[in-house]
N, CA and C atoms as an extended XYZ file, in Angstrom:
279
Properties=species:S:1:pos:R:3:atomname:S:1:resname:S:1:resid:I:1 pbc="F F F"
N         0.850       -1.168        0.000 N   ILE     1
C         0.000        0.000        0.000 CA  ILE     1
C         0.894        1.230        0.000 C   ILE     1
N         0.566        2.149       -0.883 N   SER     2
C         1.288        3.414       -0.942 CA  SER     2
C         0.366        4.534       -0.495 C   SER     2
N         0.947        5.498        0.164 N   ILE     3
C         0.193        6.664        0.608 CA  ILE     3
C         0.910        7.899        0.096 C   ILE     3
N         0.155        8.786       -0.502 N   ILE     4
C         0.703       10.053       -0.970 CA  ILE     4
C         0.059       11.157       -0.145 C   ILE     4
N         0.885       11.956        0.475 N   ILE     5
C         0.386       13.074        1.275 CA  ILE     5
C         0.647       14.350        0.499 C   ILE     5
N        -0.411       15.096        0.264 N   VAL     6
C        -0.313       16.355       -0.462 CA  VAL     6
C        -0.568       17.481        0.530 C   VAL     6
N         0.347       18.430        0.588 N   CYS     7
C         0.200       19.571        1.490 CA  CYS     7
C         0.055       20.841        0.667 C   CYS     7
N        -0.921       21.618        1.012 N   PHE     8
C        -1.156       22.883        0.332 CA  PHE     8
C        -0.712       24.028        1.233 C   PHE     8
N        -0.240       25.122        0.633 N   PRO     9
C         0.231       26.252        1.437 CA  PRO     9
C        -0.846       26.812        2.366 C   PRO     9
N        -2.101       26.740        1.980 N   GLY    10
C        -3.176       27.295        2.801 CA  GLY    10
C        -3.779       26.300        3.769 C   GLY    10
N        -3.140       25.152        3.942 N   ALA    11
C        -3.678       24.129        4.843 CA  ALA    11
C        -3.694       24.644        6.280 C   ALA    11
N        -4.643       24.181        7.061 N   PRO    12
C        -4.703       24.624        8.465 CA  PRO    12
C        -3.433       24.243        9.221 C   PRO    12
N        -3.036       25.086       10.117 N   GLN    13
C        -1.852       24.861       10.940 CA  GLN    13
C        -2.286       24.434       12.344 C   GLN    13
N        -1.370       23.829       13.061 N   VAL    14
C        -1.640       23.477       14.450 CA  VAL    14
C        -1.718       24.768       15.249 C   VAL    14
N        -2.775       24.913       16.020 N   SER    15
C        -2.949       26.149       16.784 CA  SER    15
C        -2.060       26.145       18.023 C   SER    15
N        -1.679       27.323       18.436 N   GLN    16
C        -0.873       27.472       19.647 CA  GLN    16
C        -1.658       26.998       20.868 C   GLN    16
N        -2.971       27.194       20.836 N   GLU    17
C        -3.819       26.755       21.946 CA  GLU    17
C        -3.763       25.231       22.103 C   GLU    17
N        -3.821       24.512       20.982 N   ALA    18
C        -3.747       23.049       21.031 CA  ALA    18
C        -2.384       22.591       21.548 C   ALA    18
N        -1.325       23.245       21.116 N   LEU    19
C         0.013       22.903       21.597 CA  LEU    19
C         0.142       23.155       23.096 C   LEU    19
N        -0.441       24.263       23.554 N   GLN    20
C        -0.398       24.591       24.975 CA  GLN    20
C        -1.194       23.572       25.791 C   GLN    20
N        -2.369       23.171       25.293 N   GLN    21
C        -3.183       22.177       25.993 CA  GLN    21
C        -2.449       20.841       26.089 C   GLN    21
N        -1.771       20.458       25.023 N   GLU    22
C        -1.019       19.204       25.038 CA  GLU    22
C         0.140       19.273       26.027 C   GLU    22
N         0.823       20.404       26.076 N   ALA    23
C         1.929       20.569       27.022 CA  ALA    23
C         1.419       20.511       28.464 C   ALA    23
N         0.261       21.129       28.724 N   GLU    24
C        -0.324       21.090       30.063 CA  GLU    24
C        -0.724       19.664       30.445 C   GLU    24
N        -1.284       18.924       29.492 N   LEU    25
C        -1.665       17.537       29.745 CA  LEU    25
C        -0.434       16.697       30.080 C   LEU    25
N         0.629       16.855       29.319 N   GLU    26
C         1.863       16.114       29.587 CA  GLU    26
C         2.428       16.462       30.959 C   GLU    26
N         2.320       17.730       31.337 N   GLN    27
C         2.813       18.153       32.647 CA  GLN    27
C         1.985       17.511       33.764 C   GLN    27
N         0.653       17.462       33.594 N   GLN    28
C        -0.209       16.816       34.589 CA  GLN    28
C         0.141       15.340       34.734 C   GLN    28
N         0.327       14.668       33.606 N   ILE    29
C         0.653       13.242       33.625 CA  ILE    29
C         2.009       13.024       34.287 C   ILE    29
N         2.985       13.859       33.954 N   ASP    30
C         4.314       13.737       34.562 CA  ASP    30
C         4.240       13.884       36.081 C   ASP    30
N         3.445       14.854       36.558 N   MET    31
C         3.310       15.069       37.997 CA  MET    31
C         2.692       13.845       38.672 C   MET    31
N         1.687       13.255       38.039 N   LYS    32
C         1.045       12.065       38.604 CA  LYS    32
C         2.002       10.876       38.600 C   LYS    32
N         2.788       10.739       37.539 N   VAL    33
C         3.751        9.635       37.462 CA  VAL    33
C         4.834        9.803       38.522 C   VAL    33
N         5.321       11.015       38.699 N   GLU    34
C         6.336       11.257       39.723 CA  GLU    34
C         5.776       10.962       41.107 C   GLU    34
N         4.504       11.321       41.341 N   GLY    35
C         3.854       11.001       42.613 CA  GLY    35
C         3.743        9.506       42.826 C   GLY    35
N         3.470        8.777       41.761 N   THR    36
C         3.392        7.319       41.842 CA  THR    36
C         4.745        6.746       42.229 C   THR    36
N         5.792        7.243       41.604 N   ALA    37
C         7.141        6.747       41.889 CA  ALA    37
C         7.553        7.085       43.323 C   ALA    37
N         7.064        8.216       43.848 N   ASP    38
C         7.390        8.591       45.223 CA  ASP    38
C         6.680        7.688       46.232 C   ASP    38
N         5.422        7.327       45.939 N   ASN    39
C         4.620        6.537       46.878 CA  ASN    39
C         4.850        5.037       46.765 C   ASN    39
N         5.306        4.587       45.617 N   PHE    40
C         5.530        3.159       45.386 CA  PHE    40
C         6.972        3.017       44.941 C   PHE    40
N         7.830        2.412       45.758 N   PRO    41
C         9.273        2.469       45.512 CA  PRO    41
C         9.765        1.960       44.163 C   PRO    41
N         9.172        0.905       43.628 N   ASP    42
C         9.690        0.340       42.385 CA  ASP    42
C         8.541       -0.047       41.455 C   ASP    42
N         7.807        0.948       40.933 N   PRO    43
C         6.657        0.616       40.078 CA  PRO    43
C         7.106        0.153       38.696 C   PRO    43
N         6.298       -0.705       38.088 N   ASP    44
C         6.563       -1.068       36.702 CA  ASP    44
C         5.576       -0.314       35.809 C   ASP    44
N         5.758       -0.432       34.510 N   LEU    45
C         4.943        0.332       33.567 CA  LEU    45
C         3.463       -0.018       33.687 C   LEU    45
N         3.146       -1.288       33.859 N   ILE    46
C         1.750       -1.711       33.964 CA  ILE    46
C         1.094       -1.075       35.183 C   ILE    46
N         1.794       -1.040       36.312 N   TYR    47
C         1.260       -0.406       37.516 CA  TYR    47
C         0.973        1.071       37.258 C   TYR    47
N         1.916        1.757       36.625 N   VAL    48
C         1.752        3.187       36.361 CA  VAL    48
C         0.565        3.431       35.430 C   VAL    48
N         0.413        2.616       34.388 N   ILE    49
C        -0.697        2.792       33.452 CA  ILE    49
C        -2.026        2.533       34.151 C   ILE    49
N        -2.099        1.487       34.987 N   LYS    50
C        -3.330        1.213       35.734 CA  LYS    50
C        -3.646        2.354       36.691 C   LYS    50
N        -2.619        2.888       37.339 N   PHE    51
C        -2.810        4.016       38.245 CA  PHE    51
C        -3.353        5.224       37.492 C   PHE    51
N        -2.744        5.534       36.354 N   LEU    52
C        -3.188        6.684       35.568 CA  LEU    52
C        -4.589        6.473       35.004 C   LEU    52
N        -4.925        5.238       34.628 N   ALA    53
C        -6.257        4.947       34.091 CA  ALA    53
C        -7.334        5.167       35.150 C   ALA    53
N        -6.990        4.959       36.413 N   ALA    54
C        -7.951        5.147       37.499 CA  ALA    54
C        -8.073        6.612       37.914 C   ALA    54
N        -7.123        7.433       37.525 N   GLU    55
C        -7.123        8.849       37.890 CA  GLU    55
C        -8.029        9.656       36.960 C   GLU    55
N        -8.538       10.753       37.470 N   GLU    56
C        -9.314       11.695       36.663 CA  GLU    56
C        -8.325       12.714       36.088 C   GLU    56
N        -8.087       12.627       34.788 N   ILE    57
C        -7.141       13.528       34.130 CA  ILE    57
C        -7.885       14.263       33.021 C   ILE    57
N        -8.208       15.536       33.238 N   PRO    58
C        -8.910       16.284       32.192 CA  PRO    58
C        -8.005       16.540       30.994 C   PRO    58
N        -8.594       16.510       29.807 N   GLY    59
C        -7.847       16.817       28.595 CA  GLY    59
C        -7.350       15.603       27.836 C   GLY    59
N        -7.630       14.393       28.345 N   LEU    60
C        -7.214       13.191       27.616 CA  LEU    60
C        -8.049       13.035       26.354 C   LEU    60
N        -7.499       12.408       25.323 N   PRO    61
C        -8.258       12.209       24.088 CA  PRO    61
C        -9.526       11.394       24.351 C   PRO    61
N       -10.637       11.772       23.732 N   PRO    62
C       -11.880       11.028       23.945 CA  PRO    62
C       -11.801        9.626       23.353 C   PRO    62
N       -12.434        8.692       24.029 N   GLY    63
C       -12.527        7.341       23.507 CA  GLY    63
C       -11.401        6.407       23.878 C   GLY    63
N       -10.362        6.888       24.512 N   GLY    64
C        -9.261        5.996       24.831 CA  GLY    64
C        -8.572        6.315       26.134 C   GLY    64
N        -8.723        7.542       26.590 N   GLY    65
C        -8.087        7.920       27.841 CA  GLY    65
C        -6.583        7.788       27.791 C   GLY    65
N        -6.006        7.366       28.899 N   ILE    66
C        -4.550        7.295       29.019 CA  ILE    66
C        -3.950        6.234       28.109 C   ILE    66
N        -4.708        5.186       27.806 N   THR    67
C        -4.152        4.103       26.995 CA  THR    67
C        -3.908        4.510       25.554 C   THR    67
N        -4.524        5.592       25.114 N   ILE    68
C        -4.353        6.025       23.728 CA  ILE    68
C        -3.064        6.831       23.538 C   ILE    68
N        -2.448        7.233       24.619 N   ILE    69
C        -1.240        8.055       24.532 CA  ILE    69
C        -0.006        7.158       24.544 C   ILE    69
N         0.086        6.254       23.591 N   CYS    70
C         1.209        5.303       23.531 CA  CYS    70
C         2.543        5.997       23.331 C   CYS    70
N         2.553        7.069       22.575 N   SER    71
C         3.824        7.731       22.285 CA  SER    71
C         4.450        8.312       23.542 C   SER    71
N         3.654        8.505       24.577 N   SER    72
C         4.178        9.061       25.820 CA  SER    72
C         4.698        7.997       26.771 C   SER    72
N         4.512        6.721       26.463 N   TRP    73
C         4.901        5.670       27.393 CA  TRP    73
C         6.392        5.654       27.654 C   TRP    73
N         7.190        5.896       26.638 N   LYS    74
C         8.641        5.930       26.847 CA  LYS    74
C         8.993        7.084       27.780 C   LYS    74
N         8.351        8.222       27.565 N   ARG    75
C         8.574        9.383       28.424 CA  ARG    75
C         8.120        9.078       29.853 C   ARG    75
N         6.996        8.358       29.991 N   LEU    76
C         6.511        7.975       31.316 CA  LEU    76
C         7.528        7.096       32.030 C   LEU    76
N         8.101        6.167       31.301 N   CYS    77
C         9.122        5.291       31.893 CA  CYS    77
C        10.300        6.110       32.394 C   CYS    77
N        10.734        7.040       31.590 N   ASN    78
C        11.875        7.866       31.975 CA  ASN    78
C        11.532        8.760       33.158 C   ASN    78
N        10.313        9.312       33.180 N   ALA    79
C         9.908       10.208       34.260 CA  ALA    79
C         9.845        9.471       35.594 C   ALA    79
N         9.411        8.220       35.559 N   ALA    80
C         9.288        7.441       36.793 CA  ALA    80
C        10.518        6.583       37.057 C   ALA    80
N        11.536        6.736       36.226 N   HIS    81
C        12.766        5.949       36.349 CA  HIS    81
C        12.450        4.453       36.308 C   HIS    81
N        11.562        4.080       35.393 N   LEU    82
C        11.165        2.683       35.254 CA  LEU    82
C        12.086        1.972       34.284 C   LEU    82
N        12.282        0.714       34.504 N   HIS    83
C        13.048       -0.120       33.586 CA  HIS    83
C        12.039       -0.860       32.723 C   HIS    83
N        11.608       -0.229       31.653 N   CYS    84
C        10.558       -0.778       30.805 CA  CYS    84
C        11.167       -1.621       29.695 C   CYS    84
N        10.437       -2.628       29.316 N   HIS    85
C        10.850       -3.434       28.184 CA  HIS    85
C        10.533       -2.671       26.907 C   HIS    85
N        11.467       -2.630       25.991 N   VAL    86
C        11.321       -1.863       24.755 CA  VAL    86
C        10.077       -2.276       23.989 C   VAL    86
N         9.735       -3.541       24.008 N   ILE    87
C         8.601       -4.026       23.222 CA  ILE    87
C         7.278       -3.395       23.657 C   ILE    87
N         7.176       -2.926       24.892 N   LEU    88
C         5.928       -2.357       25.378 CA  LEU    88
C         5.570       -1.048       24.703 C   LEU    88
N         6.562       -0.265       24.307 N   TYR    89
C         6.203        1.021       23.738 CA  TYR    89
C         6.681        1.241       22.317 C   TYR    89
N         7.561        0.435       21.785 N   THR    90
C         8.021        0.691       20.422 CA  THR    90
C         6.932        0.413       19.400 C   THR    90
N         5.993       -0.474       19.707 N   SER    91
C         4.922       -0.749       18.751 CA  SER    91
C         3.950        0.410       18.652 C   SER    91
N         3.975        1.304       19.610 N   CYS    92
C         3.049        2.435       19.606 CA  CYS    92
C         3.650        3.678       18.973 C   CYS    92
N         4.965        3.732       18.847 N   ILE    93
C         5.616        4.959       18.378 CA  ILE    93
C         5.669        4.986       16.873 C   ILE    93
């Protein structure tokens, strides 16, 4: 299967508001992950994802919540100093 992407000069751009909302969401998630690492000495990625799934986090994408943010899993591992297996997040990136 081939895909051709055509971009026009007048195409809509990503708004600064959307970028700011995404940065705020990442900051909220990072704070929650750091709190998890502080309260639980050696959490693994599955524990952190279950913890985040149970939390109320405004601004998550509709229809998937925290599980839809696969591209952030590597960052989550690094933020919580987790030793994650590469296979858990490379399929999402």
